[in-house]
N, C-alpha and C positions, 0 to 999 in steps of 0.2 A: 694883673694876671688872676685868674681863678686857680686856688690850689687846694687839693684834697690830701689831707694828711692821715694816715693810718698809724694808730700808737700815740694819739694827742697827749694822753697823761704820762706816758714814759719819760724817762730822763732826758733823750733826743727830742721826742714829740713836743713837752712841755717848752723846752727852748726854742723849737721851731714856731711853735704857735705865738709864743711872746715876740719873736723877731719879725715875724712876717704879717701879723695882724693889722698893722697901722697902715701898712702901704698895699695890700693885696687883699682880695676877696679869699677867705680861709674858711675851710670847712674841716673840722678835725673829728675823727670818728675813734672810738676804743671800744673794747670788748663788749660793754654793756649796749652801745649803738649798734654793732654789728658783731654776728659771730663768724670769726675769720676761718673757722673749720668748714664753714659752709661755702665753697669757692664761687658757687653759682652767685649769691648774694653779692659777693665782692665784685664780681664782673658787673652785674646788674646795676648795683650802686655808682659804679665809677662811669659807667656808660649814660647814666641818667643825669649824673653832675655835670658830666662833658668839661672837665677842668684843663686847662693848658698845662699843669703839671701835677702828677702823682708823686707824693713822697711815702715810701713805706718805712716808718720807724717801728712799726710792731714786730715782734718776734716772741717764740717761746723761748725764754732763756733761762730757764730752771735746768741748769746743765746736769746737775746729778738725778733729778726727777725724771728728765728725758729718757734715761736708761730703761725706764720702766714704762714710760707713757710714749713710746715710739711713733704710734699711729697719731697721736694729737699733737706731737711735736711736727712731724712730718706735714700734717695739714695745714699748720700754721706757718712752718718755715719754709714749705716747700711749694704746696698746692696753692695756698693764697698769693703768693707772689707771682706763681705762673698765671693765676686767674687775672692778676692785676697787669701784667706784661701783655696778656692776650688783649685785654680791654683797651689799653693803651695804643698797642698796635693799631686795633679798629679806628681808635680816634686820632691817632697820630700825634698824640700830645708826647710830653716828656715824662720820664720815669726815673725818680732817682731811689734807689734801694740800698738797704744797709746789710752788711755781712761782717764776717768775724776771722779773728785769728785762728779760730779753732778747725778752719779748714786745712790748716797745715798740721803736721805730726810733732812739731817742736823739735826736731833733731838738729836744726841747722847751728851754725855758728857764726852767722852773719845775718845781717837784715834780710828778710824775705822780700822779693821782688814780685811784682803780679805775675810774672813768668814762671816762677816755680810752680813746679808739680803740686797740688793738693793732696793731702792723705790724712784726712781727718781719723782720729782715735776713738771718738765719742759719737753717740746717737745726735747730740746737739750738732756737733761739727759735720756729721754725714747729711744732716737734713738741712743745713744752712748752705752746704755745698750743693746739694740738690736743687736749692732755690735759686742760688747763683745760675746753675747751668740751665734751668727752665727758663728763667727771666731773660736770658741771653738768647736761647732758642726761639722763644716766642717773640721776642722784641728786640732785635740786635743794636738798636739805637738808644737802649737804655745805658743809664751810668750807675754802676754799683761801687759804693764805698765800704772796704773793709776797715773796721776799726778794732780796738781792743782795750780792755781794761777800764771801761767806761764808769765815771763817777759824775755826781752832782750834789747839789745843797739838799736836794731832797730825793727821797727813795731809798730803796735796799741797794747799798753799794759798799765796797770796803772801805772807803773813808768814813762812812757813817756808822760802820759796823766797829771799826777800831775806836772812834770817839765814843761811842756807847759803853764799849768794854773797858775803855781807859777809866770810866766812872764805876765800873763795877769791881774791877780787879787790879791786883798791885803788880802782878806779873804775867806776861803773855808770851807765847811762842808763836813766831810766825814764820812761814816757808821762806828759805833764803835761797833755793836753788831753782826757782823759776823766774824767769826775766821777761820784761814786757815795756810797754810805754802807757802810763797813765794817762787817760784822755778825758778832760773835761767836756760833758754834755754841751755845754754852751759854745764851747770852741767847735766842735765839730757841728754844730747847728750853724755857726756863722759861715763856716766853710762852704757848708751846704747851700745857704742863702745866696752867697757870692756866685757859686756855680749856676743856679738856677737863674738869678737875675741877669747874669752876663753871657748866658749861651742862648743865642736865637734858636727857636725849634727848628727853622729849615737847617742849621748846621750841627744838627745833633749826630749825625752821621759821622763827622769829623772828629768828634770827643768820645764817642760812646765806649763803653768798655769798662772794666774793673781798675780801680784804684785804691791806694792804701792811704788811710787818713788817722793817724794817732798823734798824741803828744809828741814834741820833739824831745830827744833822748830815750833813756832806759834806765831801769833799775830793777831790783827784786822786790817781791811783796814785802820783804823785811825792810829793804830800803825805804819803800813807801810808806810804810808804817812808822817808820822812825822819823821820816821828814814831816808827817802828819803830828807826831806827837811834839815835835820840836816846835813846828809853828804854832800850835795850839797850846803850848805851855804845859802839856800833861806830863808827868812823872810816873813813868811805867817802866818796870824793868823788862826789856825786850830781849828775849832768847831767839837766836837764830836756829831754826829746825829744817829738816830735810822732808823732801816729798813723801818719803818712806814713813816719816815721823807721822805724817797727817794724811793717811790714806782716805780716797774718796770714791764713791760708785762709779764716777766718770772720770777717765785720766784727764790731767792737765798738760798742757804744751810745757815743755820746760825752758823753750826758748820761741817767743812769739813776737820778737820786735820785727817791725814791717817798715820797709823803706817808703818815704813819701817823696821821693824824687819825682816820679812820674806826675804827681798831683800838682807839685810847685811848676813843673817844666811845662805842663798842659795848660792848666787854669791859673798859673801865677799866685796861687795862695797856699799857705803853710799854717800848721797849728803852732802855738807857742812851745816853748820848753815846758814839760811837765811840772817842775819845779815852781815857774813862774806862775802858772794857773792854779796850783796848789794853794800857793801862798795868798792870791786874791779870793779864792774860796773860802779858805779859813778865815781870813779878815772880815768877809761878809758875814760869816757866821756869827 
């Protein structure tokens, strides 16, 4: 298959490139290759390449900075995916797009289903929701995977930040009243590859729509940090703090656990338990 990946250098994009390159004709693009804020260029690029699948692993993910850069966040998270969907509709090819737990307000007390009403509380969440809606409007045969708390061996993420801080400080305070599911980028990429390799283009209409795809299980940021330090053999005094103790420009969901039941039921795939994936990642480091 011919596959075009946007965001090839990101955590998920890098994993996708590694997994797909041997078996498929893959072209990866990043910000230096194409300005995603120029939606006309995005559409033209897709049509010219004429892929079987487009995977959009790109996003404006600076959650706090988005509060003051709303137009740029909207261009990348909303208008660019809309252009991708329009091009894919013209070509009748596959489109896999990633979204986020931030489309929800975080007030739930049980895992969110795909049918729960979104209610984003930040610019980032609002632009990602607008992107979802635009994709499905322009191309109802698209597949959207909402994910959360993504980390990888490389890049800026919570795991790497905690490991760096463990080498700089003897004591840390980490938020203990926000709950979610740590998701290894490689696991998400593996599930994505399984979906596109096992979904015939002519049957896209049967499986199109929104799915949740996160690591299995849940924890708090404090619990995530505790497990990171335990597995890495780091001795750090870890204090549990509240959201109010660590204010940020953009509000965070207090509860963003997503149900993966639909993903497993429709595609027969599931991501491993977050502790298992974290253990393997720390071991590889």
